[in-house]
C-alpha positions in Angstrom: 84.9 63.5 -82.0 89.1 63.6 -80.6 88.3 67.0 -78.6 85.2 65.0 -76.9 87.8 62.3 -75.3 90.4 64.7 -74.7 88.0 66.9 -72.5 86.7 63.2 -71.1 90.1 62.5 -70.3 90.6 65.7 -68.7 87.5 65.6 -66.9 88.5 62.4 -65.1 91.5 64.4 -62.8 88.2 65.5 -61.1 88.0 63.2 -58.2 90.3 61.2 -56.7 88.8 57.6 -57.9 89.1 58.6 -61.8 92.5 60.5 -61.2 94.2 56.8 -59.7 92.6 55.1 -63.2 94.5 57.9 -65.1 97.5 57.6 -63.4 97.5 53.9 -63.8 96.9 54.0 -67.4 99.5 56.7 -67.9 101.3 55.1 -70.6 98.6 54.3 -73.0 97.0 57.7 -72.6 100.0 59.6 -73.2 100.8 57.6 -75.9 97.2 58.0 -77.7 98.2 61.9 -76.6 101.3 61.9 -78.8 100.1 60.8 -82.1 97.4 63.6 -82.1 99.6 66.6 -80.5 99.9 67.3 -84.7 96.2 68.0 -85.5 95.5 71.3 -87.0 92.4 71.7 -84.7 92.7 74.1 -82.1 90.1 72.7 -80.0 92.0 69.1 -79.9 95.5 71.0 -79.2 93.8 72.2 -76.1 92.7 69.1 -74.8 96.1 67.7 -75.3 97.7 70.5 -73.2 95.3 70.1 -70.9 95.5 66.4 -70.7 99.8 67.1 -70.1 98.9 70.1 -67.7 96.6 67.2 -65.6 99.0 64.3 -65.9 101.8 66.8 -64.4 100.1 67.9 -61.3 99.5 64.4 -60.2 103.5 63.0 -61.3 105.0 66.7 -60.6 105.9 65.3 -56.7 106.3 61.4 -57.7 108.8 58.8 -58.6 107.3 58.4 -62.2 110.0 59.8 -64.1 109.3 57.9 -67.4 105.7 59.3 -67.4 107.3 62.7 -66.6 109.5 61.8 -69.5 106.8 61.5 -71.6 104.8 64.9 -71.0 108.1 66.6 -71.6 108.4 65.0 -75.1 104.6 66.2 -75.2 105.6 69.3 -74.5 108.2 70.1 -76.8 106.3 68.6 -79.6 103.2 70.9 -78.5 105.1 74.4 -78.3 107.1 74.1 -81.3 103.8 73.8 -83.2 101.2 75.4 -81.8 100.6 79.4 -82.1 97.5 79.4 -79.5 97.9 81.2 -76.7 96.3 79.1 -74.1 97.0 75.6 -75.5 100.9 76.7 -75.1 100.6 78.6 -71.7 98.8 75.5 -70.3 101.7 73.3 -72.0 104.2 75.7 -70.1 102.7 75.6 -67.0 102.8 71.8 -67.1 106.6 72.3 -68.2 106.8 74.4 -65.1 104.9 71.4 -62.7 108.2 68.8 -63.6 110.7 70.8 -64.0 110.1 73.0 -60.7 112.8 71.6 -58.0 113.7 68.9 -59.9 117.6 68.6 -61.4 117.1 65.7 -63.9 113.8 66.9 -65.7 115.7 69.9 -66.0 118.2 68.6 -67.4 116.0 66.2 -69.8 114.2 69.1 -70.8 117.5 71.2 -72.1 119.0 67.8 -73.6 115.2 68.1 -75.8 116.2 71.6 -76.5 113.2 73.1 -74.9 115.0 76.7 -73.7 115.3 76.7 -78.0 112.1 76.4 -78.3 110.7 78.8 -75.7 113.0 81.2 -77.8 111.2 81.1 -80.5 106.9 80.4 -79.5 104.6 80.9 -82.3 102.9 82.7 -80.4 102.1 86.5 -81.5 103.2 88.9 -78.6 100.8 91.3 -77.0 96.7 90.2 -75.6 96.6 86.3 -74.5 100.5 85.6 -75.9 102.1 88.5 -73.2 101.3 85.9 -70.2 103.1 82.8 -72.3 106.1 84.4 -73.1 106.1 85.6 -69.1 105.6 82.0 -68.1 108.8 81.1 -71.3 110.6 83.8 -69.9 110.7 82.0 -66.0 110.9 78.8 -67.7 114.0 79.9 -69.1 115.6 80.9 -66.3 115.2 77.6 -64.6 116.7 76.1 -67.6 
């Protein structure tokens, strides 16, 4: 059932009205997301990464640093646990959204040890893992 809830939450970002609902409930949703990151089901982790990506898109240019920090914490945990290329890739794109042109978020990400995590990703090289490792390299250069 977790996967279906995460898909529902991801789809809430598709229009302006429901996106505002998600933004106003960001703290509660991201706290709940943090509780399921360690789930072994790869579809659940993909759903988590998608919700994080969607939130990062909404928050990237706004003033909600608390929300950005929540996302950074979740991304940090996800990339340390997951070996599935697509979920890690989405988490990395979320990370890139938050740190691009944002010195404060770069500092926060560095403080969380994300650069070291990027150097030791569990996603295998080659195939779908290629785009993950390329993205991780781009982010490492930003950090």
